[in-house]
N, C-alpha and C positions, 0 to 999 in steps of 0.2 A: 834106785831100786832095780835090781837085776830081775830079768824075766825069762821064763822058759819060752824060747822062740816059737814053740808050737802050742802054747797055752791058748785055749779058745774061750774059756770062761773064768772070770775073776770076780770075787766078792771081797770087799774091804769094809770092815765094820769098826766103828769107834766105840769108846766107852761112854755109855749114857751118863755117867756121873762125873765125867771129866770134860770141862769146856776148853781145854787147851787146844790151840790151833794145831792142825795136822798138816805136815808138809811131806809130800812124796814126789818123786821125780822118776819118770821113765826116760832112759837114756837112748833107747832105740825102738824102732817100730816093732809091734807085736802082731800076733795073729788073733787077738782077742775079738770074739764076736758078741759075747754077752758080758756086760759090765754092771756091777752093782756097787754103788758107793753109799754107805750109810754112816754118817758122822754127825756129831753135834757141832763140830767146828772144822772148817776146811778152807784153806786159803786159796785164792783164785789161781795163782800160778801152779799150784799142785794139780788142780783139775785140768788146766790147759795142757800141762805136760803129759798127762795121761791120755787125754782125748786126741791130741795131735799124733800120738804114737799108737792109735787104734784105728787105722784106716779101714779095717774090715768090720767095724762095729755095726751090729744089726739090732741089738737090744741094749737099752741103757736105762737103768733104774737109779734115779738120783734121790736120795733121802738126806736132806740137810736140815738142821735145826739150830736156831739161835735164840738167845734170850733178849728181853727188851733192853737190857743194859749193854748188850753187845752191838757193835757196828755190823752192818751187812758185810759179810766177808766175801761174797761172790757177786760181782757186778757184771761179769761177762764170761761167756763160755765159748771157746773157740771150737766150733763144730764144722769148720770149713772142710775137713777131711772125712766127715761122717755122712757122706752122700748115701751110703747104703743103709743107714739107720731106718728101721721099719717099726720097731716097738719101743715106745718111750713111756716111762713112769716118772712123774715129778711130784715130790712131796717136799716142799721147801717153804717154810713159814715166812721167810723174808723175800720171797720171789717178787721181783719188780716187773712192771709192765714191759720195759725194754728188754730185760733178760729173757723172759718167756717168748717174746716176739722174735728175738734174734735166734732162739733155738729152733722155733718152727720154720722160720724163713730160710734157715740153712739146711733144713732136713725135709725136702719136699716129698720124700718117699714114705713118710710115716703113715702106716695104715692101722696101727693099734696104739691108742693114746689113753693114759690113765692119769688123772690130775686130782689133787686135793686143793680145793679153792682157798685162796687167801682173801684178805680184805680188799684186794684189788681184783676181785673175781670178774667184774664186768670187762676189764681190759683183757683178762685171760680169754674170755669167751669171744671177744672181738678178734683176738689173734688167731684162734681156731677158725673162726668164720672166714677170715681172709687168706689164710695160709695153707690149710690142709686140703689139698686137692684130691688126695688118694685115701683119705681116712675111711676105714671100714668098721672099726670098733672103737667106741668111746666110753670111758668110765669117768663119771663125775662124782666126786666125794665132797661132802660138806665137812668142814673142819669143826671138831667138837667144841672149840672155844666159842663158836658163834652162839651156843645155847639154843634151847628149844624155840623160844619166841623169835629170835633172829633167824633161825633156820626156817621157820614157817614163812617169814617175810621174804627170805632168800628164795624159797621155792616159788612164790608168786612172781617175784621179779625176774627170776631166771627164765621162765617161759615167755616173758615179754621181750627178751633180748632178740636182736636181729638173727642170731643163730637159729632160732626157732620160728620167727615170724617172717623172715625174708628168704633169701636164696644164698646160703653158704656155699663155699667152694665144694663141699663134700656132699651136697644134696643128692647127687646121683651115685655116690659110692658107699655111703653109710648104711650098714646092714644090721648092726647091733649097738644098742646104747644101754648102759647100766648106771643106776643111781645108788649111792650109798649115803644115808643121812637125810633122805627125802621120803615123803609119804606117797604111796601109790594112790591113796584116796584123794589126794590133791591134784591128781593128774587126769588127763583124758586124751583120747586118740587125736583130737583136733590139734593138739600142740605139736604133733609130729607129721602133720599132713604134707609138709613140703619135702619130706624124705620118702620118695616114691619106692625105694627098694629096701626100706627098713623092714627087717624080719622079726626082730625081737626087742622088747623094751622091758628091762628088769629093774626091780626095786628090792634091794637087799635089806635084811634085818628089819622086817616089818613086825610091829608089836602084835601079840595075840590078844583076842578079846577075852579069852578065858585062860585057864591054866594050860590046857592042852588043845585048844580049839582056835580056829580062825574062821570067823563068820563072813564068808565071802559075799553072801547076799547083802549083808549090812555094810561091810567095809568097801567093797568094790562095786560100783554101779556100772554094770556091763552095758547099760544103755548109752554110756559115754564111750564105749569101746566096741562099737559095731565093726564087725569084720575081724575081730580078734578072739583068741582062745585064752582063757585064764588058766595058768598053771601055778600051783603052789607047792613049794618044797619046804619041808620041816627042817630047820637048822638048830634045833634045841629050844632055847627060850624065845626064838624068833622064827618068822617064816620069810622065805624069799618068794617074791611074787614076779611072775613073768607074764606079760601080755604078748602073745605070739600072733603074728598076722596069719589069718586064715586064707590060704592061697585059693580056696574054693569060693570065697565070698565074692 
C-alpha cells in the first residue's frame, strides 16, 4: 500500500458485514502520528507492517472484532518502534492477557488510555497496574455482552482489584478516570483514595429516575463523596455524572 510521505493521520475501516481477513502492507516508513484501525478481521502481519512503519505514532485507536467461530487473528503487536505513543484506545473482543501486556510494556509513555473490558478484564487491570507509569487519563468501559447482572458483579469486583486497593504505578500521575457501563451509585470516594492527584471521576450514561429528571439526592449519596463536587450533564435519555475533587476541601 503506497503512502503519502507526509500523511500524519490515517483511518482504515472495514465492512461490518464482511468477516473476510484484511491484508495491508506498508512498504516504507511514514509520518503518521494518528492511526485508527477498525475492522472485523485483520491478520497479524498486516498490523505489524503498519506499526513498524509508523515510528512517529502518538495516537493509536485499535478496534477489532471476531466471532466465536473465528480463531484469534491477532496474537502479537510489534510496537517496538512506538516509543512516542501517548494515547491508546483498545476495543478488541478477543484481546488476550499477553497481547495487552505486551502493548503496555512496549509503550511506557502512554498517558491517555481507553479500554473496553474483555472476559479477561482482571488481567487487563493487572497490566495497567504494573506498566503505566505516566498514565494521566483512564477510561474503562464495560462490554455490553456482560449483561446487567454481570455488570453489577463486575463493578463490585473491579474496585477490589489491586489497581484501586494497592499502589499502581500511576498512583501519582492519574488525574482523570471515566467509567462507561458502570453506575455512579455503586461507587464512593474511598475507592479512589490511593490516587492523590485525581481531579475528576466521571460516570457516563447514567439512567434518569424520571422522564426528564435526575434525583441526585436519591441517586448519589454525597456523604460517600466528602471533598467532592457533584456535576450532572444532560446527554438526552441519560445523564453523565462527574465527581470533581474540591480543591478547597
